[in-house]
C-alpha positions, 0 to 999 in steps of 0.5 A: 821469380825463377832467376835463371829464366830472367837471366837468360832473357836478359842475356838474349836482350843484350845479344839482340842489342849488339851491333857492329859499333857496340851495345845499343841503349834499347832493342826497340827501334826508337831513334834516341835509344838506337845509339851507342851511349857511353854510360849505357854501353859501359854498364851493358859491357860490365854485365858482358864481362859478368856473363863470360859470353865472348860474343858480348865481351866482343861487343863491349870492346866495339862500344869502347872503340866507337867512343874512343874513335869519336872523342872530341879533341878537347877530350870529351867522350861522346854521350852517344854515337849513331852510325848509319852507313857512312853517316855518323852522328855524335852527341856530347850532350843535349841541354848541357855536356855529359860529365859522366861519359868521360868517367864511364869511358875510363872505367870501361877500358880499365875493367875490360883490360882487367877481365881480359888480362890485357894491359895492351888495351890500356896502353892502346887507349893511353892518349884517350884517358890522358885527355879524359884525366886532363879534362876532369882536372879542368872541370874542377875550376877552383883546383880543390879536387871536386868537379863542378857539374852543370845542371843536366850534366850526367845520367840524371839529366832532367833532375835538379843536381848540379854543382859538386854532385856526389855521383860524379865525384865518386865515379871519378874516384872509381875511374882513377882507381881502375886506371891506377891499377895499371898505371901505378902512378903516385900522383894519381894515388894522391889525387884519389886521396884528395878527392875522397877527403873532400867528399868525406869533409863536404858530404858526410854529416858531422865530419872534420876538415875544411868545407867548401860552403861551411854555413850551408853545411852547418845548416844541414840536418842529415845523419844517415846518408849524404846530400846528392849535390851542393853548389854556391846556392847550397845543398840539395838533399834528396837521397841518391841511390846510385851515388850511395851504391858507389859510396859503398863499393868505394868504401867512402866514410867509416864502416859505421857511416856505411852501415847507416847508409845501408840501413836507410837504404833498406828502410827506403827500399822495403817500404816501396810496392816494388821492393826496388830502390827509387833513384832519388827520394823523396819525390819533388812535388809541385808545391816544393821549391825545387819543382821550378828547376824540374819543370822546364829542365826537359828537351822533348817532353816532361817526364819527371812527375812525382814517383817517375823517371828520376823524380822518384822513379825506380830503375832496375839499373841503379838497383843492380849496382846497389845489389853488387855493393851489398855483396861487397859488404857481406849482405848476401841475403838482402842481395838475393832478395833485391835480385828477386825484386829486380827480376819481378820488375824486368819481367813485367809485361812478358819480360819488357825490361822497362827503363824505370817504374812509377814507385807508387803504382808500379806502372812501367815508364820510359823505353821497353827492352832497355839494355842496362835494365837487363844488365842489372839482372846479369851483374847481380845474378853473377855476382851472387852465383859466380862470385864475379867481382868488378875492379874497384 
């Protein structure tokens, strides 16, 4: 696969999906995707920074301004915003609110300011960020440093994770670290340390420290990676590829444990036909107890068949973050191989940049011309070829 051709096509898709309000989730005229989404828009924005393309970076700024302008008085950042002339439709979530919209917004503002060397951009959005920080404190409920996330409360909005979701805790650390690069606040530094300690104590196997749910933690039999979430009902143990990519980026756990994560991840990835990571693995099947959480958790149509969508489907976007994480661990050869696999997936059906793929059959799923699938190629390509680095 010619990486330069795929990179060019990815840039073209991001350009085509740029609007006066920011990045749209897809270039296709599909109503729910023809919107500025918080997480999609910020991920596309990170790709814009990686590309160095002024027009795309300007679109990233518009994305952030749209999200800030429509922040709820309580601090919630929109899940998505659609503008049609004077008509503005704002959604803060569907069946549940979206916790990760808040963290992605903070990450986006700070990454943009870091790249542009414009501290003034963070200062401009200081009040928006402060509302987000206060809201995340409230979402802890028990003031023990981990946020409690509802079912459907993040990007995996039709999956089974709920309660203390690993992905959301890690995003919060990244958001706080990004903001504290500018704020240099001792209280925030302490908060980062406290959240990190709670993650390591409650998610890493055989770790010291106080446990939220000691009985169920002691029943876990996981050695090489972290469970995806836990709640008063116990732990959920599918391997969360996005969360572990963030864990590698943020240096969570010992070097030895991070190496185990990479080894487990590579074993999983290389055994698939597409040679890209499933979002969660293994898939939940109809005979599994967790199927009951899946079967009604959708608003429009059921998509979480085994090996598809969040239930074991493979997403180029998730793999882009895994590739960037590999570069921080000097695993450059694996990252190059992964980029080739991402590009092969994105190139299917004449560069349709599908949302995700059936991990077993390799057939595309979801929406074509999905902008964050393009973002995966751009971020990893520029990480390998232009030494682009995120603010971590």
